[in-house]
Each structure stands twice: as C-alpha cells, then as structure tokens.
Phi, psi and omega in degrees: 000115183270123177249112183262132178240102180286136177236153187208161182305131177072036171278162179270126187303309186293333176304322181269314188285327178301304177298323178303314182298330179281305189289333182287355175288338177287125184302330184275357184274133173245098180282145176217129173270125189237146180213178178299327173217159178292153174122183185288138175236130183271145178285179192299330179264358178080358185281334187235138176244138176237141185267126169277116184270353180211155175270167177304320182295333182276353179233074186275347187213060178291151177283326181221143174237133175236110185261115177282170175250202182135169179302333181293346180296328186296333179277358186242017183275347172265170186305132182198170184300327180294315179297319179298319179295317179300316179296322184288321187271335186302320180302337182255359181281158168282320176211140173244126189227165177217159175233135175057228182283005168301335177298330177297324180288320175298318180294317180296332177279356178087012185272349183245014183305117177076000181265147169291147182202162177235160181200185175299144183303334182280356184239014184299317181298318179294320179300318179294319179299333182272005171105357177270172177245099185293139173225152179267092175217155181294315178221135176239130181235144173231090188293322176299326179271354178062041182234134172232138173235145178240151180286209189293133166039276187295337181292346176299331177292317177301313181299318183294324177295317176297320179298318178299320178298320180289323182284326185238272176190178183294328179295316178298320180296316178295322178297317177297321180295319177295318182304316181268006180048052178275092184219064194294138172223074185298144181290342180225147174270076189222039187272003180206151181306330182283000178255000184231170182262182184296328180297317179294316181293329175296322178290323175302312181298321179299314182292321180296318179296319182294332186257004180287000000 
C-alpha cells in the first residue's frame, strides 16, 4: 500500500512527519515522499530538510495521499504541478487527506468544493474563499468522497490514527497509537485562540512574523 506525502518548499515538518510516524507502522505500508523533483526540500523556517525520493510523475497511482501544510502553500494556490497531480491521482486513491493548510491545496485542486473541511485557525478565511465550508473540528471526514482533513499541525496525528482504522481496523489504529505513545497530557489548555488571552495571541503574532 503506497502512501504518498507530497512536500514542497516551506512545508511544516510535523504536518508530514506526524502522520508518517503513525501510518508507517502498518507492515503493508510503503511511504514515499514525493515532490516536483527529487532531492532535498526545506521546511518553512529553512532549518530542516526532507528528501523527496520520487517525482510526481513517478508516483501516478498512490493508495493514500497525505498533503501537509505550511507557509509554502500560499505560493501553490494557482495552477502548478502539485495541484495537477492531486487532481490526477485522487480518483484512484483509497483516501486523499490533508493536514493544516494542506487543505488549501486540496481546495485549490477542486477536491473540497462544497464540502466541510478543517484547517489551521489562521487559514479559515482562505479555505472558504477556495470553495470549502470551514468547520472547527480536529478531523473532518467525507468517506463517500474518500477525503479527510485535519486542523493545525498536531491534529495530523489524530487524522492518521483514524486513517489507520479506515485502512485496517480499530485494533491496528490502537496499536499504532500505542507504538508512538500518543497519550497527550498538555501542560496548558491553550490549543486554540479562543482558549487564550490577548497577551498569548500577541506572542503568536510575533513568532509568526519572525518565521515568515
């Protein structure tokens, strides 16, 4: 079972690596990082490089697609090889999924027209402009359309566990969750803007500006 994870300049590392760590626990899964060309692709802050081992042309029929997000998505909302590849492969996938602002790419490819979807809280307006119906949920699934979207960054792990359940069964999903010891106990209840005050959001804005 081939699971393709497309990467592009300025993608968010955990959007891709979080789901990868979950789904690659299935013995039958063959993960592949795919890009417009083979070679290293740097994440959004430039500190980390991930290697694309195959081009889009070399992965014409993946069983599953997991599209990460990141600041780099904004440069890919007009016609480009990644959007063309998504449109071409989706009819044959078992599931096409996204994490964070990866949903913007699914929407730009026309795969979310009229569907509810989730993304990072900072990109909800853009997602709506691209034809989806944003909702605030950790994971949104449309099984007849074979599409799952996950909210910001860490929610990709939740989505991947659900994906394993759909691909295999609930026992496999629980096994993968145990394997990565996904048993979160965050030190703060601060996972969304509506849970924090203006001081925290000012620091968020500061950090976002520094890393653009």
